[in-house]
C-alpha positions in Angstrom: -35.3 -16.7 1.6 -31.3 -15.9 0.9 -29.3 -15.5 3.5 -25.9 -14.8 1.9 -24.0 -11.8 3.4 -21.5 -10.5 1.1 -17.6 -10.2 1.9 -17.1 -7.4 3.9 -14.4 -4.9 4.9 -12.8 -1.8 4.6 -9.5 0.1 3.4 -7.0 -0.2 5.9 -3.5 0.9 6.5 -0.1 -0.4 5.4 1.7 1.4 7.5 5.4 -0.2 8.2 5.1 -2.6 6.0 2.4 -4.0 3.0 1.8 -7.3 5.0 0.7 -5.5 8.2 -2.6 -4.4 6.0 -3.5 -8.2 6.3 -3.4 -8.0 10.4 -4.9 -5.0 10.3 -8.0 -6.3 8.4 -8.4 -9.2 10.2 -8.3 -7.0 13.3 -11.4 -5.6 12.1 -12.6 -9.0 10.8 -12.5 -7.9 7.3 -13.1 -10.4 4.8 -12.1 -7.9 1.8 -9.6 -5.3 2.4 -8.4 -2.0 0.5 -5.2 -0.7 0.6 -2.7 1.6 -1.1 0.3 -0.1 -2.8 2.2 3.2 -3.0 1.9 6.6 -1.9 -1.9 8.3 -3.1 -0.6 11.6 -3.0 3.0 11.2 -4.7 3.8 11.0 -8.6 6.8 8.8 -7.8 6.0 5.4 -7.3 8.1 3.0 -5.0 7.4 -0.3 -6.4 7.5 -3.1 -3.4 10.7 -5.0 -2.9 10.5 -9.0 -3.9 10.6 -9.7 -0.2 7.9 -7.3 0.8 5.7 -8.7 -1.9 6.3 -12.2 -0.7 5.9 -11.5 2.9 2.4 -9.8 1.4 1.4 -13.1 0.0 2.3 -15.3 2.3 0.5 -13.2 5.3 -2.7 -13.0 3.1 -2.6 -16.9 1.9 -2.2 -17.5 5.8 -5.4 -14.9 6.7 -8.9 -15.1 7.0 -9.1 -12.0 4.0 -10.5 -13.2 1.0 -10.0 -10.4 -1.4 -7.5 -7.6 -1.8 -8.5 -4.5 -3.6 -5.9 -1.6 -4.3 -6.8 2.0 -4.9 -5.0 4.6 -7.3 -3.2 7.9 -6.3 -5.5 10.4 -6.2 -3.2 12.7 -8.4 -4.5 10.5 -11.6 -6.4 12.7 -14.3 -6.5 10.7 -17.2 -9.0 13.3 -18.6 -7.1 16.2 -18.3 -6.7 18.9 -21.3 -3.0 19.0 -20.3 -1.1 16.6 -22.3 2.0 16.2 -20.0 -0.4 15.7 -17.0 -2.0 12.6 -19.0 1.2 11.1 -19.7 2.1 11.3 -16.0 -1.2 10.3 -14.9 -1.1 7.3 -17.3 2.8 6.3 -15.8 1.3 6.6 -12.5 -1.5 4.4 -12.7 0.3 1.8 -15.0 2.6 1.5 -11.6 -0.2 1.3 -9.4 -1.8 -1.3 -11.4 1.7 -3.6 -11.5 2.0 -3.4 -7.9 -1.9 -4.4 -7.7 -0.8 -7.0 -10.1 2.3 -8.3 -8.1 0.2 -8.6 -4.7 -2.3 -10.8 -6.5 -4.8 -8.1 -6.0 -8.5 -8.1 -7.5 -8.0 -5.1 -8.6 -7.5 -1.4 -8.5 -9.9 1.1 -8.2 -9.1 4.7 -9.2 -10.7 8.0 -10.1 -10.8 9.0 -14.1 -10.3 12.7 -13.2 -11.6 15.8 -14.6 -11.5 17.2 -18.3 -12.3 20.5 -16.8 -13.7 22.8 -19.7 -12.8 20.4 -22.6 -15.7 19.1 -24.4 -17.1 16.1 -22.5 -16.4 13.7 -25.7 -12.6 14.2 -26.0 -12.3 13.8 -21.9 -13.9 10.4 -22.4 -11.7 9.6 -25.1 -8.7 10.9 -23.6 -9.4 8.4 -20.5 -10.4 5.2 -22.9 -6.9 5.6 -25.2 -5.1 6.0 -21.4 -7.0 3.4 -19.8 -6.6 0.9 -22.8 -2.3 1.3 -23.1 -2.5 0.7 -19.2 -4.1 -2.7 -19.6 -1.6 -3.3 -22.6 1.2 -2.4 -20.4 0.2 -4.5 -17.2 -0.7 -7.7 -18.7 -2.9 -10.3 -16.4 -6.3 -10.8 -14.9 -5.7 -8.0 -12.4 -8.9 -5.5 -12.9 -8.9 -1.7 -14.0 -11.8 -0.7 -11.7 -13.6 2.9 -12.4 -15.1 4.3 -9.5 -18.2 6.5 -9.9 -17.5 10.0 -8.4 -19.5 13.0 -6.8 -19.1 15.1 -9.8 -17.7 17.9 -8.7 -14.9 20.2 -10.8 -16.3 18.6 -13.8 -14.8 15.1 -12.9 -16.0 12.0 -15.5 -17.9 9.0 -14.0 -20.3 10.7 -11.7 -23.0 9.1 -13.8 -22.6 5.1 -15.2 -23.4 6.2 -18.8 -19.7 7.6 -18.8 -18.2 4.8 -17.3 -20.3 2.1 -19.8 -18.9 4.8 -22.5 -15.4 4.3 -21.5 -15.5 0.4 -21.2 -17.4 -0.1 -24.5 -14.4 1.9 -26.0 -11.6 -0.1 -24.7 -13.8 -3.2 -25.1 -11.9 -5.4 -22.5 -13.4 -7.4 -19.6 -10.8 -6.1 -17.1 -12.6 -3.2 -17.1 -14.9 -3.2 -14.2 -16.7 -0.5 -11.9 -16.9 0.2 -8.0 -20.4 2.1 -7.1 -19.8 4.6 -4.2 -22.4 5.5 -2.0 -21.6 8.6 -1.0 -20.7 9.9 -4.5 -24.1 8.4 -6.1 -25.9 10.4 -3.2 -23.4 13.8 -3.5 -23.8 13.1 -7.2 -27.3 13.3 -7.7 -28.2 9.8 -8.7 -30.1 8.8 -5.7 -31.8 11.0 -2.9 -32.9 8.6 -0.4 -31.9 5.2 0.1 -35.1 3.1 0.2 -35.9 0.5 -1.7 -38.0 2.0 -4.6 -35.1 4.4 -5.3 -32.0 2.1 -4.6 -33.7 -0.6 -7.0 -34.3 2.4 -9.6 -30.3 3.6 -9.5 -29.5 0.0 -9.9 -31.9 -0.2 -13.2 -29.9 2.5 -14.1 -26.4 0.9 -13.6 -27.8 -2.3 -15.1 -29.3 -0.7 -18.2 -25.6 1.3 -18.9 -23.2 -1.1 -17.7 -24.7 -4.5 -16.7 -24.6 -5.1 -12.9 -22.1 -8.0 -13.2 -19.5 -5.4 -14.3 -19.9 -3.8 -10.7 -17.3 -5.6 -8.5 -17.2 -3.8 -5.2 -19.1 -0.9 -3.4 -17.7 2.1 -1.3 -20.2 2.0 1.5 -20.1 5.4 3.3 -22.1 8.1 4.8 -22.1 11.5 3.2 -21.2 14.7 5.3 -23.0 17.0 2.6 -26.6 16.9 1.5 -28.0 15.1 -1.7 -26.6 16.4 -5.4 -23.8 18.6 -3.3 -21.1 17.5 -5.9 -18.7 17.6 -2.9 -17.0 14.4 -2.0 -17.3 13.9 2.2 -17.3 10.9 3.5 -19.0 10.1 6.9 -18.8 7.2 9.3 -22.3 4.8 9.2 -25.1 6.8 10.4 -23.7 9.7 11.1 -24.4 11.7 7.7 -27.4 12.2 5.6 -27.7 8.7 4.1 -28.4 7.2 7.3 -27.9 4.0 9.2 -31.8 2.7 7.7 -30.6 3.6 4.3 -27.5 1.3 4.2 -30.1 -1.5 5.8 -32.4 -1.2 2.9 -29.4 -1.3 0.5 -28.4 -4.5 2.2 -31.5 -5.8 1.8 -31.1 -5.8 -2.3 -29.5 -9.8 -3.2 -28.6 -8.3 -6.7 -25.5 -6.6 -4.9 -24.9 -9.0 -2.1 -22.4 -10.8 -4.9 -20.2 -7.7 -4.4 -17.2 -6.5 -1.9 -18.6 -3.8 0.6 -16.0 -2.0 1.4 -15.5 1.0 4.0 -14.0 4.3 3.2 -15.4 6.4 6.4 -13.1 8.8 8.4 -13.9 6.2 11.5 -15.3 7.4 15.1 -11.5 8.6 16.2 -10.7 10.2 13.0 -8.4 7.2 11.9 -10.3 5.5 9.1 -12.8 2.5 9.2 -12.9 1.3 12.6 -14.6 -1.9 14.5 -17.7 0.1 15.6 -18.1 1.0 11.5 -17.5 -2.5 10.9 -20.6 -3.4 13.5 -22.6 -1.1 11.9 -22.2 -2.5 8.4 -22.9 -6.3 9.9 -25.7 -5.2 11.2 -27.1 -4.4 7.9 -27.4 -8.0 7.3 -29.3 -9.2 10.3 -32.1 -9.9 8.3 -32.2 -11.9 5.3 -32.7 -10.5 1.6 -35.7 -11.7 -0.1 -34.7 -14.0 -3.0 -34.9 -11.7 -6.3 -38.1 -13.1 -8.5 -36.1 -12.1 -11.8 -33.5 -9.5 -12.9 -36.8 -7.5 -14.2 -37.6 -7.0 -10.4 -35.1 -4.3 -10.5 
């Protein structure tokens, strides 16, 4: 039996200073944290001062937090039919990516955006070209990580095929993916998180992209029903996926190598909390069986 438990963690606040996110992560017992490097709701990006960066890196090195991811701004839309908005989005994404690189993060997770009524192919082209320029502008090993969406509002990336097509066009191994459970459920990829359906969904991801290119999971229950196309997260066990669904997900060894990150509202409405972390850990109380082969998906 394989007893490996993945890195478990949550999106945490960095209010009062980026270094405070490390303390917040340790308070939750998190192995991995996700933070905003700058405001997710403003176009203007404030690059952290050198002393803030140094303090963050020092705190991280001395902590039990093993990995850090950043999340991009919600405003970004690399696929917009509006050229000015695409340019503004590219600049904002580049600046958040610079911060992720400066903080030694594994990568920057972000949403591609919506092409609205634009032909899907044109929207994918705009997003790919913008990402290629962002990668060129910010050298290094930090990854640019595309998150799947719930698909509402013509947003790109609800299906792994679109993420794979963007990655193939860019041709960089720094382009990775993040699988959000609520988005997969609301986006129509998986209706019930039982073993058969989970393996079928992962086969779809593997065939399109390769599971090795998924580096993180956003572990969220869903406030809305299957195929709702609405991005509405719920605490573990309180939504339509249910705690058994996450336990079933935890039994799949192929995704125990990913970082599992909570983005839930919290039982007191203040974001991921100790209760959600305990529920997440409970999903790994039973060891996962070793996969017979890649074909076992």
